C-alpha positions as a Markdown table, in Angstrom:
| # | Residue | x | y | z |
|---|---|---|---|---|
| 1 | Met | 38.0 | -10.1 | -3.2 |
| 2 | Thr | 36.0 | -9.2 | -0.2 |
| 3 | His | 38.0 | -6.2 | 0.4 |
| 4 | Asp | 37.5 | -5.1 | -3.3 |
| 5 | Leu | 33.7 | -5.9 | -3.0 |
| 6 | Val | 33.4 | -3.7 | 0.1 |
| 7 | Thr | 35.5 | -0.8 | -1.3 |
| 8 | Ala | 33.2 | -0.9 | -4.4 |
| 9 | Leu | 30.0 | -1.0 | -2.6 |
| 10 | Arg | 30.6 | 1.5 | 0.2 |
| 11 | Pro | 29.3 | 4.5 | -1.5 |
| 12 | Leu | 26.4 | 3.0 | -2.9 |
| 13 | Leu | 25.4 | 1.4 | 0.4 |
| 14 | Thr | 25.9 | 4.4 | 2.1 |
| 15 | Ala | 23.5 | 6.4 | -0.3 |
| 16 | Glu | 21.0 | 3.7 | -0.3 |
| 17 | Ala | 21.0 | 3.2 | 3.5 |
| 18 | Ser | 20.5 | 7.1 | 3.9 |
| 19 | Ala | 17.7 | 7.1 | 1.5 |
| 20 | Glu | 16.0 | 4.3 | 3.2 |
| 21 | Ala | 16.7 | 4.9 | 6.8 |
| 22 | His | 14.6 | 7.9 | 7.4 |
| 23 | Ala | 11.5 | 6.3 | 5.9 |
| 24 | Ser | 11.8 | 3.3 | 8.3 |
| 25 | Gly | 12.8 | 5.4 | 11.3 |
| 26 | Cys | 16.2 | 3.8 | 12.0 |
| 27 | Asp | 19.7 | 5.2 | 11.9 |
| 28 | Pro | 21.4 | 4.8 | 8.5 |
| 29 | Arg | 24.8 | 3.4 | 10.2 |
| 30 | Asp | 22.7 | 0.7 | 11.8 |
| 31 | Leu | 21.1 | -0.2 | 8.5 |
| 32 | Glu | 24.4 | 0.0 | 6.6 |
| 33 | Gln | 25.8 | -2.5 | 9.5 |
| 34 | Thr | 23.0 | -4.9 | 8.9 |
| 35 | Val | 23.5 | -5.1 | 5.3 |
| 36 | Trp | 27.2 | -5.6 | 5.8 |
| 37 | Leu | 26.4 | -8.4 | 7.9 |
| 38 | Arg | 24.0 | -9.7 | 5.3 |
| 39 | Leu | 26.7 | -9.7 | 2.6 |
| 40 | Leu | 29.4 | -11.6 | 4.9 |
| 41 | Glu | 26.6 | -14.3 | 5.5 |
| 42 | Arg | 25.9 | -14.5 | 1.7 |
| 43 | Leu | 29.5 | -14.6 | 1.0 |
| 44 | Ala | 30.2 | -17.5 | 3.4 |
| 45 | Thr | 27.0 | -19.6 | 2.3 |
| 46 | His | 26.6 | -18.8 | -1.5 |
| 47 | Gly | 29.5 | -16.7 | -2.6 |
| 48 | Pro | 29.5 | -13.1 | -4.0 |
| 49 | Pro | 26.1 | -12.0 | -5.8 |
| 50 | Arg | 26.2 | -12.1 | -9.6 |
| 51 | Ala | 25.0 | -8.3 | -9.5 |
| 52 | Pro | 26.4 | -6.8 | -6.3 |
| 53 | Glu | 24.6 | -3.5 | -6.8 |
| 54 | Asp | 21.3 | -4.9 | -7.2 |
| 55 | Trp | 21.7 | -7.3 | -4.6 |
| 56 | Leu | 22.7 | -4.4 | -2.3 |
| 57 | Arg | 19.8 | -2.1 | -3.2 |
| 58 | Arg | 17.3 | -5.1 | -2.5 |
| 59 | Ala | 19.1 | -6.1 | 0.7 |
| 60 | Val | 18.7 | -2.4 | 2.0 |
| 61 | Arg | 15.0 | -2.2 | 1.2 |
| 62 | Ala | 14.4 | -5.6 | 2.7 |
| 63 | Glu | 16.2 | -4.5 | 6.0 |
| 64 | Ala | 14.4 | -1.2 | 6.1 |
| 65 | Arg | 10.9 | -3.0 | 5.5 |
| 66 | Arg | 12.1 | -5.3 | 8.3 |
| 67 | Thr | 12.9 | -2.6 | 10.7 |
| 68 | Arg | 9.6 | -0.9 | 9.9 |
| 69 | Arg | 7.6 | -4.0 | 10.7 |
| 70 | Thr | 9.3 | -4.6 | 13.9 |
| 71 | Ser | 9.4 | -1.3 | 15.2 |
| 72 | Arg | 5.3 | -1.1 | 14.6 |
| 73 | Arg | 4.9 | -4.3 | 16.7 |
| 74 | Glu | 7.5 | -3.5 | 19.5 |
| 75 | Arg | 6.2 | -1.7 | 22.5 |
| 76 | Pro | 7.7 | -0.5 | 25.7 |
| 77 | Cys | 6.8 | -3.2 | 28.4 |
| 78 | Ala | 4.6 | -1.5 | 31.1 |
| 79 | Thr | 6.2 | -2.0 | 34.6 |
| 80 | Asp | 3.0 | -1.9 | 36.5 |
| 81 | Pro | 0.4 | -4.4 | 35.6 |
| 82 | Ala | -2.5 | -1.9 | 36.0 |
| 83 | Asp | -0.9 | 0.1 | 33.2 |
| 84 | Arg | -1.8 | -2.6 | 30.7 |
| 85 | Ala | -5.6 | -2.2 | 31.2 |
| 86 | Thr | -7.7 | -3.8 | 28.6 |
| 87 | Pro | -9.9 | -1.8 | 26.5 |
| 88 | Thr | -13.3 | -1.7 | 27.9 |
| 89 | Pro | -16.4 | -2.8 | 25.7 |
| 90 | Glu | -17.1 | 0.8 | 24.8 |
| 91 | Gln | -13.8 | 1.5 | 24.0 |
| 92 | Arg | -13.7 | -1.3 | 21.5 |
| 93 | Val | -17.0 | -0.3 | 19.9 |
| 94 | Leu | -15.8 | 3.3 | 19.6 |
| 95 | Thr | -12.5 | 2.3 | 17.9 |
| 96 | Thr | -14.4 | -0.2 | 15.7 |
| 97 | Ala | -16.8 | 2.7 | 14.7 |
| 98 | Arg | -14.0 | 5.0 | 13.9 |
| 99 | His | -12.0 | 2.3 | 11.8 |
| 100 | Arg | -15.3 | 1.7 | 9.8 |
| 101 | Ala | -15.8 | 5.5 | 9.3 |
| 102 | Leu | -12.3 | 5.8 | 8.0 |
| 103 | Arg | -12.8 | 2.8 | 5.5 |
| 104 | Glu | -16.0 | 4.0 | 4.2 |
| 105 | Ala | -14.4 | 7.5 | 3.7 |
| 106 | Val | -11.5 | 5.9 | 1.9 |
| 107 | Ala | -13.8 | 3.9 | -0.3 |
| 108 | Arg | -15.9 | 7.5 | -1.3 |
| 109 | Leu | -12.4 | 9.3 | -2.2 |
| 110 | Pro | -12.3 | 10.0 | -6.2 |
| 111 | Gly | -10.1 | 8.2 | -8.8 |
| 112 | Arg | -7.4 | 6.0 | -7.7 |
| 113 | Cys | -7.2 | 7.4 | -4.2 |
| 114 | Pro | -8.9 | 4.4 | -2.7 |
| 115 | Arg | -6.4 | 1.9 | -4.3 |
| 116 | Leu | -3.4 | 4.2 | -3.7 |
| 117 | Leu | -4.0 | 4.4 | 0.1 |
| 118 | Gln | -4.8 | 0.8 | 0.3 |
| 119 | Ala | -1.5 | 0.1 | -1.2 |
| 120 | Leu | 0.4 | 2.4 | 0.9 |
| 121 | Leu | -1.2 | 1.0 | 4.0 |
| 122 | Ser | -0.7 | -2.7 | 2.8 |
| 123 | Pro | 0.5 | -5.1 | 5.5 |
| 124 | Glu | 2.8 | -6.4 | 2.6 |
| 125 | Asp | 4.6 | -3.0 | 2.9 |
| 126 | Leu | 4.8 | -2.4 | -0.8 |
| 127 | Thr | 7.7 | -0.2 | -2.1 |
| 128 | Tyr | 7.0 | 2.9 | -4.5 |
| 129 | Pro | 8.2 | 0.9 | -7.7 |
| 130 | Glu | 5.9 | -2.1 | -6.5 |
| 131 | Ile | 2.8 | 0.4 | -5.9 |
| 132 | Ala | 3.7 | 2.2 | -9.0 |
| 133 | Gly | 3.3 | -1.0 | -11.2 |
| 134 | Glu | 0.4 | -2.2 | -9.6 |
| 135 | Leu | -1.3 | 1.0 | -10.2 |
| 136 | Gly | 0.1 | 1.7 | -13.7 |
| 137 | Ile | 1.3 | 5.1 | -12.6 |
| 138 | Ser | 4.7 | 6.7 | -12.4 |
| 139 | Gln | 6.7 | 6.3 | -9.3 |
| 140 | Gly | 7.3 | 10.1 | -9.0 |
| 141 | Ser | 3.5 | 10.8 | -9.2 |
| 142 | Ile | 3.0 | 8.6 | -5.9 |
| 143 | Gly | 4.1 | 11.4 | -3.4 |
| 144 | Pro | 1.8 | 14.2 | -5.2 |
| 145 | Glu | -1.2 | 11.9 | -5.5 |
| 146 | Arg | -0.9 | 10.5 | -1.9 |
| 147 | Ala | -0.9 | 14.0 | -0.7 |
| 148 | Arg | -3.9 | 15.0 | -2.9 |
| 149 | Cys | -5.6 | 11.9 | -1.7 |
| 150 | Leu | -4.9 | 12.6 | 2.0 |
| 151 | Gly | -6.2 | 16.3 | 1.3 |
| 152 | Cys | -9.5 | 14.7 | 0.2 |
| 153 | Leu | -9.9 | 12.3 | 3.0 |
| 154 | Arg | -9.2 | 15.0 | 5.5 |
| 155 | Arg | -12.0 | 17.0 | 3.9 |
| 156 | Leu | -14.3 | 14.2 | 3.9 |
| 157 | Leu | -13.7 | 13.3 | 7.5 |
| 158 | Thr | -13.9 | 16.8 | 8.8 |
| 159 | Pro | -17.7 | 17.1 | 8.9 |
| 160 | Glu | -18.0 | 13.7 | 10.8 |
| 161 | Val | -15.0 | 14.7 | 13.2 |
| 162 | Ala | -16.1 | 18.4 | 13.9 |
| 163 | Pro | -19.4 | 17.6 | 15.5 |
| 164 | Arg | -17.8 | 15.2 | 18.1 |
| 165 | Glu | -15.1 | 17.7 | 19.0 |
| 166 | Ala | -17.8 | 20.3 | 19.7 |
| 167 | Arg | -19.5 | 18.1 | 22.0 |
| 168 | Gly | -16.3 | 16.9 | 23.7 |
């Protein structure tokens, strides 16, 4: 039964892993291998899933999200302790001011842009279907609307950034 399940799911897993891997920044083959491992673990503990295709899609998305989350947190270790300098108070103040300016600019965006950008940057790492459901829009409109919102944000921030660059 395991061989039949693997044979039936292989093309779907290849397609799903390829689609999700690029967004998560991992190799599609690594993602496939991890999902196969999850399937074997599930078979050993709970038996085969009732709806294998649905389980596989959810497993691929979950592993891709996990990869994105861990890759954001993982940083190369500095070999020299001096390379790990703590930001100075001035650097922290400047960083805080930049973050505040960005949050204020996002809040000034038109329409549902603030909600869309907040959903896209959510620490919960929402998927496009989840964002579409939350905002009440079609999944296909998220990409074009995101591009429009980022263009508006860029135009809003340009006057605030340009004077600093001219002084620098």
